[in-house]
FIGUVO-160204 format. One record per atom (N, C-alpha, C): residue in three letters; atom name; residue number from 1; x, y, z. Coordinates in steps of 0.2 Angstrom, whole numbers, plus 2048, in hexadecimal, padded with zeros to 3 digits. Layout:
<r r="Ala" a="CA" k="NUM" X="X" Y="Y" Z="Z"/>
...
//
This chain:
<r r="Met" a="N" k="1" X="CBA" Y="10B" Z="EDE"/>
<r r="Met" a="CA" k="1" X="CB5" Y="10F" Z="EE1"/>
<r r="Met" a="C" k="1" X="CAE" Y="10B" Z="EE3"/>
<r r="Gly" a="N" k="2" X="CAF" Y="10C" Z="EEB"/>
<r r="Gly" a="CA" k="2" X="CA9" Y="106" Z="EEE"/>
<r r="Gly" a="C" k="2" X="CA3" Y="10B" Z="EED"/>
<r r="Lys" a="N" k="3" X="C9D" Y="108" Z="EF1"/>
<r r="Lys" a="CA" k="3" X="C96" Y="10A" Z="EF1"/>
<r r="Lys" a="C" k="3" X="C93" Y="10D" Z="EF6"/>
<r r="Val" a="N" k="4" X="C8E" Y="110" Z="EF6"/>
<r r="Val" a="CA" k="4" X="C89" Y="111" Z="EFE"/>
<r r="Val" a="C" k="4" X="C81" Y="110" Z="EFA"/>
<r r="Ala" a="N" k="5" X="C7F" Y="10F" Z="EFF"/>
<r r="Ala" a="CA" k="5" X="C79" Y="10B" Z="F02"/>
<r r="Ala" a="C" k="5" X="C76" Y="112" Z="F05"/>
<r r="Ala" a="N" k="6" X="C70" Y="117" Z="F02"/>
<r r="Ala" a="CA" k="6" X="C6C" Y="11C" Z="F06"/>
<r r="Ala" a="C" k="6" X="C67" Y="11B" Z="F07"/>
<r r="Lys" a="N" k="7" X="C61" Y="11C" Z="F0C"/>
<r r="Lys" a="CA" k="7" X="C5C" Y="11B" Z="F0C"/>
<r r="Lys" a="C" k="7" X="C5A" Y="122" Z="F0D"/>
<r r="Leu" a="N" k="8" X="C55" Y="125" Z="F06"/>
<r r="Leu" a="CA" k="8" X="C53" Y="12C" Z="F07"/>
<r r="Leu" a="C" k="8" X="C4A" Y="12A" Z="F08"/>
<r r="Lys" a="N" k="9" X="C4A" Y="131" Z="F0A"/>
<r r="Lys" a="CA" k="9" X="C43" Y="132" Z="F10"/>
<r r="Lys" a="C" k="9" X="C41" Y="137" Z="F08"/>
<r r="Val" a="N" k="10" X="C3A" Y="134" Z="F03"/>
<r r="Val" a="CA" k="10" X="C36" Y="138" Z="F02"/>
<r r="Val" a="C" k="10" X="C30" Y="138" Z="F02"/>
<r r="Met" a="N" k="11" X="C2E" Y="13F" Z="F03"/>
<r r="Met" a="CA" k="11" X="C27" Y="142" Z="F04"/>
<r r="Met" a="C" k="11" X="C26" Y="143" Z="EFF"/>
<r r="Pro" a="N" k="12" X="C20" Y="141" Z="EFC"/>
<r r="Pro" a="CA" k="12" X="C1B" Y="144" Z="EF8"/>
<r r="Pro" a="C" k="12" X="C15" Y="14B" Z="EFA"/>
<r r="Glu" a="N" k="13" X="C15" Y="14F" Z="EF3"/>
<r r="Glu" a="CA" k="13" X="C11" Y="155" Z="EF5"/>
<r r="Glu" a="C" k="13" X="C0B" Y="155" Z="EFA"/>
<r r="Ser" a="N" k="14" X="C07" Y="14E" Z="EF9"/>
<r r="Ser" a="CA" k="14" X="C00" Y="14E" Z="EFD"/>
<r r="Ser" a="C" k="14" X="BFD" Y="145" Z="EFC"/>
<r r="Pro" a="N" k="15" X="BFB" Y="145" Z="F01"/>
<r r="Pro" a="CA" k="15" X="BF9" Y="13B" Z="F03"/>
<r r="Pro" a="C" k="15" X="BF5" Y="139" Z="EF9"/>
<r r="Glu" a="N" k="16" X="BF1" Y="13D" Z="EF5"/>
<r r="Glu" a="CA" k="16" X="BF0" Y="13D" Z="EEF"/>
<r r="Glu" a="C" k="16" X="BF7" Y="13A" Z="EEB"/>
<r r="Val" a="N" k="17" X="BFB" Y="13B" Z="EEC"/>
<r r="Val" a="CA" k="17" X="BFF" Y="137" Z="EE8"/>
<r r="Val" a="C" k="17" X="C00" Y="132" Z="EE8"/>
<r r="Asp" a="N" k="18" X="BFF" Y="12F" Z="EE2"/>
<r r="Asp" a="CA" k="18" X="C01" Y="126" Z="EDF"/>
<r r="Asp" a="C" k="18" X="C06" Y="124" Z="EE0"/>
<r r="Leu" a="N" k="19" X="C08" Y="122" Z="EE6"/>
<r r="Leu" a="CA" k="19" X="C0F" Y="11F" Z="EE8"/>
<r r="Leu" a="C" k="19" X="C15" Y="118" Z="EE4"/>
<r r="Asp" a="N" k="20" X="C0E" Y="116" Z="EE1"/>
<r r="Asp" a="CA" k="20" X="C0F" Y="112" Z="ED9"/>
<r r="Asp" a="C" k="20" X="C13" Y="116" Z="ED4"/>
<r r="Glu" a="N" k="21" X="C11" Y="11B" Z="ED2"/>
<r r="Glu" a="CA" k="21" X="C13" Y="11F" Z="ECD"/>
<r r="Glu" a="C" k="21" X="C1B" Y="125" Z="ECF"/>
<r r="Leu" a="N" k="22" X="C19" Y="126" Z="ED7"/>
<r r="Leu" a="CA" k="22" X="C1E" Y="129" Z="ED7"/>
<r r="Leu" a="C" k="22" X="C27" Y="124" Z="ED9"/>
<r r="Gln" a="N" k="23" X="C25" Y="11E" Z="ED8"/>
<r r="Gln" a="CA" k="23" X="C29" Y="11C" Z="EDA"/>
<r r="Gln" a="C" k="23" X="C2C" Y="11C" Z="ED6"/>
<r r="His" a="N" k="24" X="C28" Y="119" Z="ECE"/>
<r r="His" a="CA" k="24" X="C2A" Y="119" Z="EC7"/>
<r r="His" a="C" k="24" X="C2C" Y="11E" Z="EC4"/>
<r r="Glu" a="N" k="25" X="C2C" Y="124" Z="EC8"/>
<r r="Glu" a="CA" k="25" X="C2F" Y="12B" Z="EC6"/>
<r r="Glu" a="C" k="25" X="C36" Y="12D" Z="EC8"/>
<r r="Leu" a="N" k="26" X="C37" Y="12A" Z="ECF"/>
<r r="Leu" a="CA" k="26" X="C3D" Y="12A" Z="ED2"/>
<r r="Leu" a="C" k="26" X="C43" Y="125" Z="ECE"/>
<r r="Glu" a="N" k="27" X="C40" Y="11F" Z="ECE"/>
<r r="Glu" a="CA" k="27" X="C44" Y="11C" Z="ECA"/>
<r r="Glu" a="C" k="27" X="C48" Y="11F" Z="EC2"/>
<r r="Asp" a="N" k="28" X="C43" Y="121" Z="EBE"/>
<r r="Asp" a="CA" k="28" X="C42" Y="123" Z="EBA"/>
<r r="Asp" a="C" k="28" X="C4B" Y="12A" Z="EB9"/>
<r r="Ser" a="N" k="29" X="C48" Y="12C" Z="EBF"/>
<r r="Ser" a="CA" k="29" X="C4D" Y="132" Z="EC1"/>
<r r="Ser" a="C" k="29" X="C53" Y="133" Z="EC2"/>
<r r="Leu" a="N" k="30" X="C55" Y="12C" Z="EC6"/>
<r r="Leu" a="CA" k="30" X="C5C" Y="12A" Z="EC6"/>
<r r="Leu" a="C" k="30" X="C62" Y="12C" Z="EC4"/>
<r r="Pro" a="N" k="31" X="C67" Y="131" Z="EC5"/>
<r r="Pro" a="CA" k="31" X="C6D" Y="133" Z="EC1"/>
<r r="Pro" a="C" k="31" X="C72" Y="12A" Z="EC1"/>
<r r="Glu" a="N" k="32" X="C75" Y="12A" Z="EBB"/>
<r r="Glu" a="CA" k="32" X="C78" Y="126" Z="EB8"/>
<r r="Glu" a="C" k="32" X="C7B" Y="124" Z="EC0"/>
<r r="Gly" a="N" k="33" X="C7E" Y="11D" Z="EBD"/>
<r r="Gly" a="CA" k="33" X="C81" Y="119" Z="EC3"/>
<r r="Gly" a="C" k="33" X="C7E" Y="118" Z="EC9"/>
<r r="Ala" a="N" k="34" X="C7A" Y="11C" Z="ECB"/>
<r r="Ala" a="CA" k="34" X="C74" Y="11A" Z="ED0"/>
<r r="Ala" a="C" k="34" X="C6E" Y="117" Z="ECF"/>
<r r="Lys" a="N" k="35" X="C6A" Y="112" Z="ED4"/>
<r r="Lys" a="CA" k="35" X="C65" Y="10D" Z="ED4"/>
<r r="Lys" a="C" k="35" X="C62" Y="10C" Z="EDA"/>
<r r="Ile" a="N" k="36" X="C5D" Y="10A" Z="EDA"/>
<r r="Ile" a="CA" k="36" X="C59" Y="109" Z="EE0"/>
<r r="Ile" a="C" k="36" X="C59" Y="101" Z="EE1"/>
<r r="Asn" a="N" k="37" X="C5A" Y="100" Z="EE7"/>
<r r="Asn" a="CA" k="37" X="C58" Y="0F9" Z="EEA"/>
<r r="Asn" a="C" k="37" X="C55" Y="0F9" Z="EEF"/>
<r r="Gly" a="N" k="38" X="C50" Y="0FC" Z="EEC"/>
<r r="Gly" a="CA" k="38" X="C48" Y="0FB" Z="EF1"/>
<r r="Gly" a="C" k="38" X="C45" Y="0FF" Z="EF3"/>
<r r="Phe" a="N" k="39" X="C3E" Y="0FE" Z="EF4"/>
<r r="Phe" a="CA" k="39" X="C3A" Y="106" Z="EFB"/>
<r r="Phe" a="C" k="39" X="C36" Y="100" Z="EFE"/>
<r r="Glu" a="N" k="40" X="C36" Y="104" Z="F04"/>
<r r="Glu" a="CA" k="40" X="C31" Y="108" Z="F09"/>
<r r="Glu" a="C" k="40" X="C2E" Y="10A" Z="F09"/>
<r r="Arg" a="N" k="41" X="C27" Y="109" Z="F0C"/>
<r r="Arg" a="CA" k="41" X="C24" Y="111" Z="F0D"/>
<r r="Arg" a="C" k="41" X="C21" Y="10F" Z="F16"/>
<r r="Asp" a="N" k="42" X="C21" Y="118" Z="F17"/>
<r r="Asp" a="CA" k="42" X="C21" Y="11A" Z="F1E"/>
<r r="Asp" a="C" k="42" X="C1C" Y="11E" Z="F20"/>
<r r="Asp" a="N" k="43" X="C15" Y="11C" Z="F25"/>
<r r="Asp" a="CA" k="43" X="C12" Y="122" Z="F25"/>
<r r="Asp" a="C" k="43" X="C12" Y="126" Z="F2A"/>
<r r="Val" a="N" k="44" X="C10" Y="12C" Z="F26"/>
<r r="Val" a="CA" k="44" X="C14" Y="130" Z="F29"/>
<r r="Val" a="C" k="44" X="C0C" Y="132" Z="F2E"/>
<r r="Ala" a="N" k="45" X="C08" Y="136" Z="F2C"/>
<r r="Ala" a="CA" k="45" X="C04" Y="137" Z="F2D"/>
<r r="Ala" a="C" k="45" X="BFC" Y="13A" Z="F2A"/>
<r r="Phe" a="N" k="46" X="BF8" Y="139" Z="F2C"/>
<r r="Phe" a="CA" k="46" X="BF2" Y="13D" Z="F28"/>
<r r="Phe" a="C" k="46" X="BF1" Y="139" Z="F23"/>
<r r="Gly" a="N" k="47" X="BF2" Y="133" Z="F20"/>
<r r="Gly" a="CA" k="47" X="BF3" Y="12F" Z="F18"/>
<r r="Gly" a="C" k="47" X="BF8" Y="134" Z="F16"/>
<r r="Leu" a="N" k="48" X="BFE" Y="134" Z="F18"/>
<r r="Leu" a="CA" k="48" X="C04" Y="137" Z="F14"/>
<r r="Leu" a="C" k="48" X="C09" Y="131" Z="F17"/>
<r r="Val" a="N" k="49" X="C0B" Y="130" Z="F10"/>
<r r="Val" a="CA" k="49" X="C0F" Y="129" Z="F10"/>
<r r="Val" a="C" k="49" X="C17" Y="12C" Z="F0C"/>
<r r="Ala" a="N" k="50" X="C1E" Y="12A" Z="F10"/>
<r r="Ala" a="CA" k="50" X="C24" Y="12B" Z="F0D"/>
<r r="Ala" a="C" k="50" X="C25" Y="125" Z="F09"/>
<r r="Leu" a="N" k="51" X="C2B" Y="128" Z="F04"/>
<r r="Leu" a="CA" k="51" X="C2C" Y="11F" Z="F01"/>
<r r="Leu" a="C" k="51" X="C32" Y="122" Z="F04"/>
<r r="Leu" a="N" k="52" X="C38" Y="119" Z="F06"/>
<r r="Leu" a="CA" k="52" X="C3F" Y="11B" Z="F06"/>
<r r="Leu" a="C" k="52" X="C42" Y="117" Z="F01"/>
<r r="Pro" a="N" k="53" X="C44" Y="11A" Z="EFF"/>
<r r="Pro" a="CA" k="53" X="C47" Y="116" Z="EF9"/>
<r r="Pro" a="C" k="53" X="C4F" Y="114" Z="EFA"/>
<r r="Thr" a="N" k="54" X="C53" Y="10F" Z="EFA"/>
<r r="Thr" a="CA" k="54" X="C57" Y="10E" Z="EFA"/>
<r r="Thr" a="C" k="54" X="C5C" Y="110" Z="EF6"/>
<r r="Val" a="N" k="55" X="C62" Y="111" Z="EF6"/>
<r r="Val" a="CA" k="55" X="C64" Y="114" Z="EED"/>
<r r="Val" a="C" k="55" X="C6E" Y="113" Z="EEE"/>
<r r="Ile" a="N" k="56" X="C71" Y="110" Z="EE9"/>
<r r="Ile" a="CA" k="56" X="C76" Y="10B" Z="EEB"/>
<r r="Ile" a="C" k="56" X="C7A" Y="111" Z="EE3"/>
<r r="Val" a="N" k="57" X="C80" Y="118" Z="EE7"/>
<r r="Val" a="CA" k="57" X="C80" Y="11A" Z="EE2"/>
<r r="Val" a="C" k="57" X="C86" Y="11A" Z="EE4"/>
<r r="Pro" a="N" k="58" X="C8B" Y="11A" Z="EDF"/>
<r r="Pro" a="CA" k="58" X="C93" Y="11B" Z="EDF"/>
<r r="Pro" a="C" k="58" X="C95" Y="11F" Z="EE6"/>
<r r="Asp" a="N" k="59" X="C9A" Y="11F" Z="EEA"/>
<r r="Asp" a="CA" k="59" X="C9E" Y="122" Z="EEF"/>
<r r="Asp" a="C" k="59" X="CA3" Y="126" Z="EEB"/>
<r r="Asp" a="N" k="60" X="CA1" Y="12A" Z="EE9"/>
<r r="Asp" a="CA" k="60" X="CA4" Y="132" Z="EE6"/>
<r r="Asp" a="C" k="60" X="CA2" Y="135" Z="EEA"/>
<r r="Ala" a="N" k="61" X="CA4" Y="13B" Z="EE8"/>
<r r="Ala" a="CA" k="61" X="CA4" Y="144" Z="EEB"/>
<r r="Ala" a="C" k="61" X="C9F" Y="146" Z="EEA"/>
<r r="Gly" a="N" k="62" X="C9D" Y="145" Z="EE8"/>
<r r="Gly" a="CA" k="62" X="C92" Y="147" Z="EE8"/>
<r r="Gly" a="C" k="62" X="C8D" Y="141" Z="EEB"/>
<r r="Gly" a="N" k="63" X="C91" Y="13C" Z="EED"/>
<r r="Gly" a="CA" k="63" X="C8E" Y="139" Z="EF1"/>
<r r="Gly" a="C" k="63" X="C86" Y="137" Z="EF1"/>
<r r="Thr" a="N" k="64" X="C7E" Y="139" Z="EF3"/>
<r r="Thr" a="CA" k="64" X="C79" Y="136" Z="EF3"/>
<r r="Thr" a="C" k="64" X="C76" Y="13E" Z="EF0"/>
<r r="Glu" a="N" k="65" X="C7C" Y="144" Z="EED"/>
<r r="Glu" a="CA" k="65" X="C78" Y="14B" Z="EEC"/>
<r r="Glu" a="C" k="65" X="C73" Y="14C" Z="EE6"/>
<r r="Ala" a="N" k="66" X="C77" Y="147" Z="EE0"/>
<r r="Ala" a="CA" k="66" X="C75" Y="147" Z="EDC"/>
<r r="Ala" a="C" k="66" X="C6B" Y="145" Z="EDA"/>
<r r="Val" a="N" k="67" X="C6F" Y="13E" Z="EE0"/>
<r r="Val" a="CA" k="67" X="C66" Y="13A" Z="EDF"/>
<r r="Val" a="C" k="67" X="C60" Y="13D" Z="EE4"/>
<r r="Glu" a="N" k="68" X="C65" Y="143" Z="EEA"/>
<r r="Glu" a="CA" k="68" X="C5E" Y="145" Z="EEB"/>
<r r="Glu" a="C" k="68" X="C5C" Y="14C" Z="EE7"/>
<r r="Glu" a="N" k="69" X="C5E" Y="14F" Z="EE2"/>
<r r="Glu" a="CA" k="69" X="C60" Y="153" Z="EE1"/>
<r r="Glu" a="C" k="69" X="C59" Y="153" Z="ED8"/>
<r r="Ala" a="N" k="70" X="C5B" Y="14B" Z="ED6"/>
<r r="Ala" a="CA" k="70" X="C56" Y="148" Z="ED1"/>
<r r="Ala" a="C" k="70" X="C50" Y="147" Z="ED5"/>
<r r="Phe" a="N" k="71" X="C4E" Y="145" Z="EDB"/>
<r r="Phe" a="CA" k="71" X="C49" Y="144" Z="EDE"/>
<r r="Phe" a="C" k="71" X="C44" Y="148" Z="EDF"/>
<r r="Ala" a="N" k="72" X="C4A" Y="14E" Z="EE0"/>
<r r="Ala" a="CA" k="72" X="C46" Y="156" Z="EE2"/>
<r r="Ala" a="C" k="72" X="C41" Y="157" Z="EDE"/>
<r r="Asp" a="N" k="73" X="C45" Y="157" Z="ED7"/>
<r r="Asp" a="CA" k="73" X="C43" Y="159" Z="ED2"/>
<r r="Asp" a="C" k="73" X="C3B" Y="157" Z="ED0"/>
<r r="Val" a="N" k="74" X="C3A" Y="14F" Z="ED1"/>
<r r="Val" a="CA" k="74" X="C35" Y="14C" Z="ECE"/>
<r r="Val" a="C" k="74" X="C2C" Y="151" Z="ED1"/>
<r r="Gly" a="N" k="75" X="C29" Y="151" Z="ECF"/>
<r r="Gly" a="CA" k="75" X="C23" Y="156" Z="ECF"/>
<r r="Gly" a="C" k="75" X="C21" Y="156" Z="ED5"/>
<r r="Thr" a="N" k="76" X="C1F" Y="150" Z="ED7"/>
<r r="Thr" a="CA" k="76" X="C1A" Y="150" Z="EDC"/>
<r r="Thr" a="C" k="76" X="C1E" Y="14C" Z="EE3"/>
<r r="Val" a="N" k="77" X="C24" Y="14F" Z="EE4"/>
<r r="Val" a="CA" k="77" X="C28" Y="14D" Z="EE9"/>
<r r="Val" a="C" k="77" X="C29" Y="155" Z="EEE"/>
<r r="Glu" a="N" k="78" X="C26" Y="153" Z="EF4"/>
<r r="Glu" a="CA" k="78" X="C29" Y="15A" Z="EF9"/>
<r r="Glu" a="C" k="78" X="C2E" Y="15C" Z="EFC"/>
<r r="Ser" a="N" k="79" X="C31" Y="155" Z="EFE"/>
<r r="Ser" a="CA" k="79" X="C37" Y="154" Z="F00"/>
<r r="Ser" a="C" k="79" X="C3E" Y="150" Z="F00"/>
<r r="Val" a="N" k="80" X="C42" Y="14F" Z="EFE"/>
<r r="Val" a="CA" k="80" X="C46" Y="14A" Z="EFF"/>
<r r="Val" a="C" k="80" X="C4D" Y="14A" Z="F04"/>
<r r="Ala" a="N" k="81" X="C4D" Y="146" Z="F0B"/>
<r r="Ala" a="CA" k="81" X="C51" Y="144" Z="F0E"/>
<r r="Ala" a="C" k="81" X="C54" Y="13D" Z="F11"/>
<r r="Val" a="N" k="82" X="C5B" Y="13F" Z="F12"/>
<r r="Val" a="CA" k="82" X="C5D" Y="138" Z="F12"/>
<r r="Val" a="C" k="82" X="C5F" Y="138" Z="F1A"/>
<r r="Glu" a="N" k="83" X="C5D" Y="131" Z="F19"/>
<r r="Glu" a="CA" k="83" X="C5D" Y="12E" Z="F22"/>
<r r="Glu" a="C" k="83" X="C63" Y="129" Z="F24"/>
<r r="Asn" a="N" k="84" X="C64" Y="126" Z="F20"/>
<r r="Asn" a="CA" k="84" X="C6A" Y="125" Z="F21"/>
<r r="Asn" a="C" k="84" X="C72" Y="11F" Z="F1D"/>
<r r="Val" a="N" k="85" X="C75" Y="120" Z="F1B"/>
<r r="Val" a="CA" k="85" X="C7A" Y="120" Z="F18"/>
<r r="Val" a="C" k="85" X="C80" Y="119" Z="F1A"/>
<r r="Gly" a="N" k="86" X="C81" Y="114" Z="F16"/>
<r r="Gly" a="CA" k="86" X="C86" Y="111" Z="F17"/>
<r r="Gly" a="C" k="86" X="C8C" Y="10C" Z="F10"/>
<r r="Arg" a="N" k="87" X="C91" Y="10B" Z="F15"/>
<r r="Arg" a="CA" k="87" X="C94" Y="109" Z="F0C"/>
<r r="Arg" a="C" k="87" X="C91" Y="105" Z="F0C"/>
<r r="Ile" a="N" k="88" X="C94" Y="101" Z="F05"/>
<r r="Ile" a="CA" k="88" X="C90" Y="0F9" Z="F05"/>
<r r="Ile" a="C" k="88" X="C99" Y="0F4" Z="F01"/>
//
């Protein structure tokens, strides 16, 4: 079984969210078999900054769905979207 690298866009609820703390919460929420291979930050608007984690997951039936659901369950996350996906 191969692996997939997916870049996700995680939007915090507000500009006041501590992005360093949010990064730790996202890392702690990862399902088994997934790992984060780095974060980028994207200035959206009006002080709001999105986190762009690159997540490595096994290439199986669920794909990134388990990671998206885990990230969405973090209290200060407004939304999660897949930006791009590729096999590695």
